[in-house]
C-alpha positions in Angstrom: 76.8 65.8 137.6 74.0 67.4 137.3 72.4 69.5 135.3 69.3 72.5 135.7 67.3 74.6 133.8 67.5 78.1 135.7 64.2 80.1 136.9 63.9 83.5 134.4 61.6 85.9 135.2 59.8 87.1 131.2 61.7 84.3 129.3 61.6 80.8 130.9 58.0 80.4 130.8 56.1 77.2 130.2 56.3 76.9 126.0 60.6 77.5 126.4 60.8 75.2 128.9 59.0 72.3 127.2 61.5 72.8 123.9 64.7 73.3 126.3 63.8 70.3 127.8 63.0 68.3 124.9 66.3 69.0 123.7 67.4 67.1 126.5 70.2 67.2 129.2 68.7 68.8 131.8 67.7 66.6 135.4 65.3 69.4 136.6 64.2 72.5 136.6 62.3 76.2 138.0 59.6 78.3 137.0 59.5 81.9 136.9 58.7 82.9 140.7 54.8 82.9 142.1 55.2 86.7 143.8 53.5 86.5 146.8 51.9 89.5 148.4 49.3 89.9 151.0 47.2 87.1 149.8 47.8 83.3 149.9 48.4 82.3 145.9 44.9 79.9 144.9 46.1 76.5 142.9 44.5 78.0 139.8 47.3 80.2 139.8 50.2 77.5 140.0 48.2 75.9 137.3 48.6 78.3 135.5 52.3 79.2 136.3 53.4 75.7 135.4 51.1 73.7 134.0 53.2 70.4 133.9 52.0 70.3 137.2 48.5 68.9 135.8 51.1 66.3 134.0 53.2 64.8 137.1 54.8 68.0 137.6 56.8 67.3 134.2 57.3 68.7 130.9 56.7 66.6 128.3 60.1 64.8 127.8 59.4 63.9 131.3 61.7 67.1 133.1 60.4 67.4 136.8 59.5 71.4 136.8 59.8 73.4 140.8 57.6 76.4 141.6 59.4 79.0 142.3 58.4 81.3 145.1 59.2 84.7 145.9 58.0 87.0 149.3 59.5 88.6 152.3 56.3 87.5 154.5 56.7 84.7 156.1 53.2 83.3 157.1 51.8 84.6 153.2 54.8 82.2 152.0 54.1 79.6 154.0 50.2 79.5 153.3 51.2 79.8 149.7 53.4 76.9 149.8 51.0 75.0 151.6 48.4 75.7 148.9 51.0 74.7 146.1 52.0 71.4 148.1 48.5 70.0 147.8 49.0 69.8 143.9 52.6 67.1 144.4 54.9 69.7 143.0 58.4 67.8 142.4 60.1 70.8 144.6 59.1 73.9 146.1 61.8 76.9 145.5 62.1 80.2 147.7 63.6 83.2 144.9 66.1 85.4 146.6 68.3 86.0 143.4 65.4 88.4 141.6 68.3 91.7 140.5 65.3 93.6 139.3 64.3 97.0 140.8 60.7 96.8 140.2 60.9 93.6 142.5 63.1 94.3 144.9 61.1 98.0 145.6 58.6 95.8 147.2 61.1 93.7 149.0 61.3 90.9 147.4 64.0 88.8 145.2 67.9 89.5 145.8 67.1 92.7 148.3 66.5 90.7 151.0 69.7 89.7 151.1 70.7 92.3 153.6 68.6 90.5 155.9 69.5 86.6 156.7 66.9 86.6 160.2 64.5 87.2 157.6 65.7 84.6 155.1 66.1 82.4 157.8 62.1 83.0 159.0 60.7 83.0 155.6 62.5 79.5 155.4 61.4 77.8 158.4 57.8 78.8 157.9 58.2 77.5 154.3 59.7 74.2 155.3 57.0 73.6 158.1 54.5 74.0 155.6 55.8 71.5 153.2 55.7 67.7 153.3 58.8 66.6 154.6 58.9 64.4 151.5 59.0 67.5 148.8 61.8 68.8 147.9 62.5 72.2 149.2 65.2 74.8 147.8 66.5 78.7 147.1 68.3 80.3 144.9 70.7 83.8 146.2 72.9 85.6 145.0 76.0 87.1 146.5 74.1 89.9 148.4 72.5 93.0 147.5 76.0 95.5 147.1 78.9 92.9 148.4 79.3 89.7 148.8 80.1 90.5 153.0 77.3 88.2 154.2 76.7 85.4 151.6 78.9 83.2 153.9 75.7 84.0 156.5 72.4 84.1 154.5 73.7 81.1 152.5 73.9 79.6 156.8 70.5 80.9 157.8 68.3 79.6 154.7 69.8 76.0 155.5 68.8 76.2 159.1 65.8 77.0 158.1 65.5 73.2 156.4 65.9 74.1 152.6 67.7 71.1 151.7 69.8 72.2 148.5 70.7 76.0 147.3 71.8 77.6 144.0 74.2 80.5 144.3 73.6 82.8 141.6 78.0 84.0 141.8 76.9 87.9 141.7 75.6 90.8 143.5 72.4 92.3 142.5 74.0 95.1 142.0 75.9 93.2 139.6 73.2 92.0 138.2 73.7 90.1 134.4 77.2 91.5 134.0 80.1 89.0 134.2 82.1 88.0 135.8 80.7 86.1 137.9 82.4 85.3 140.8 82.2 81.2 141.2 84.8 81.1 144.1 82.3 82.4 146.6 80.0 79.5 145.6 83.4 77.1 146.7 83.1 79.4 150.0 79.6 79.2 151.0 79.4 75.3 149.8 82.3 74.7 152.7 80.2 77.4 155.5 77.3 75.0 154.9 76.1 71.4 155.2 73.6 71.5 152.3 73.6 70.6 148.7 75.1 73.6 146.9 75.2 73.9 143.2 76.7 77.0 140.9 74.9 79.5 138.8 75.7 81.7 137.0 77.8 82.7 133.1 77.9 79.2 131.6 77.3 80.2 127.9 79.9 76.7 126.9 81.2 73.8 127.7 84.2 75.5 129.1 82.8 77.7 131.5 81.3 75.0 132.7 84.4 73.1 132.9 85.9 76.0 134.9 82.9 77.2 137.2 82.9 73.4 138.6 86.8 73.9 138.9 86.8 76.9 140.7 83.6 76.3 142.7 84.8 73.0 144.0 81.3 72.1 143.4 79.4 69.5 140.7 76.6 70.7 140.0 75.5 73.3 137.7 72.3 76.0 137.0 72.2 77.4 133.1 70.5 79.9 132.1 70.8 82.6 129.3 73.5 80.3 128.0 71.0 77.5 127.8 68.9 79.9 126.7 71.3 80.8 124.0 72.0 77.3 122.9 69.1 74.6 123.4 72.2 71.6 123.1 74.0 73.2 126.2 73.2 70.7 128.5 73.0 67.5 126.1 76.6 68.3 125.1 78.5 68.4 128.4 76.9 65.0 129.8 77.5 63.9 125.8 81.3 65.6 126.5 80.8 66.3 122.4 82.0 69.0 120.4 79.6 71.7 118.9 77.6 70.0 115.4 76.6 73.6 114.4 75.0 72.3 111.1 73.4 69.2 112.8 72.4 70.8 115.7 70.5 74.4 113.6 68.6 71.1 112.0 67.3 70.1 115.3 66.4 73.9 116.1 64.4 74.6 113.2 61.9 71.6 114.0 62.4 73.2 117.9 61.4 76.7 117.0 58.5 75.6 114.8 57.2 73.9 118.1 58.1 77.6 120.4 56.4 79.2 117.6 52.8 77.1 117.4 52.8 76.6 121.6 53.3 80.0 121.7 50.8 81.1 118.9 47.9 78.7 121.2 49.0 80.7 124.6 49.1 84.6 123.5 47.2 87.3 121.3 48.3 87.4 117.6 50.1 91.0 118.4 52.4 89.5 121.7 53.5 86.5 119.5 56.4 88.0 117.1 58.2 90.0 120.4 58.6 86.4 122.1 60.0 84.7 119.0 62.5 87.7 118.2 63.8 87.8 121.6 64.8 84.3 122.0 66.4 84.7 118.1 67.7 87.3 119.5 69.6 85.5 121.9 70.3 82.0 119.8 71.8 84.5 117.0 74.7 84.7 119.8 75.9 80.4 118.2 73.2 79.8 115.2 74.3 81.6 111.9 71.1 80.4 110.8 69.3 82.2 113.5 71.2 85.6 112.7 69.6 85.3 109.2 65.9 84.0 110.5 66.4 87.2 113.0 67.5 89.3 110.2 64.8 88.7 108.2 61.8 89.0 110.0 63.1 91.4 112.9 61.1 94.5 111.2 57.5 92.5 110.7 55.1 92.8 112.9 52.4 90.7 110.9 51.5 87.3 112.5 51.4 85.8 109.2 54.0 87.1 107.4 56.5 86.0 110.2 54.7 82.5 109.8 55.2 82.3 106.3 59.4 83.9 106.8 59.7 80.8 108.8 58.8 78.5 106.4 61.3 80.2 103.9 63.6 79.1 106.8 62.7 75.5 106.2 61.1 76.1 109.7 58.3 73.3 109.9 55.0 74.8 110.5 51.9 72.6 111.0 49.3 75.4 109.8 49.9 79.5 109.6 47.4 81.4 111.7 45.5 83.6 110.5 
């Protein structure tokens, strides 16, 4: 039984991956997507997207991080994958799951699920460009507007050489609206000979258990549920019940690490928004996060927010000017 940390564009960058994998429980993670258009992506691009590549492709906690590619041109995808492969990533992943309109308008992500033949050509081209020993996976949704071609798409990717398939159990049109249709994961798993991982709408241990039961697969990828509850994966692995008081104490340490890492990465004016984005999700499970969010929600000053964090017991090594 494995737990994977999902790629989440605009949310789970290397900083949040670092924090969430430090909390524990993940077997591997996937980066945000690298968009491949009319040029081959250089190695420096992949190093920026996944700084983990500079330490063996792993987070500080030792979690392997696969790098995800998104695009619709088989030859450009293959050449970019070959560029990436020279950096020895723990794995290469393909994105056929992003439902964002701006991505779909440029023939990327989930919109490609209307063309199984193209999926196969992309998968086959990238497989030929990636050394055989490098794990090769893909993530797909159930379809564009309906799941009628979900099995055909999965088979196209499997026939193209993908050795593991993550299925987000919603269509592009569903976006992130519940429910997730895990029964379709079971149909796909029955139709392909490769490993299948279930994804979508897993917010707690009960969801995880039901997802496995309905989908019939052992492995699950956690997305927004992992961001809202950083200890979910560890709790699933340990079979324990939530202890929000002790978890909040540990979470404050992670919040401090997150704030300082984001402060070092971004311009000061962009840092408050990143913190509020995460706290907005954390308050779903932690009353302390709700109080902290309420106190700093209207603040824009980097220094003032740092002081509010300290007032709430979030340890910071220094206050930024």
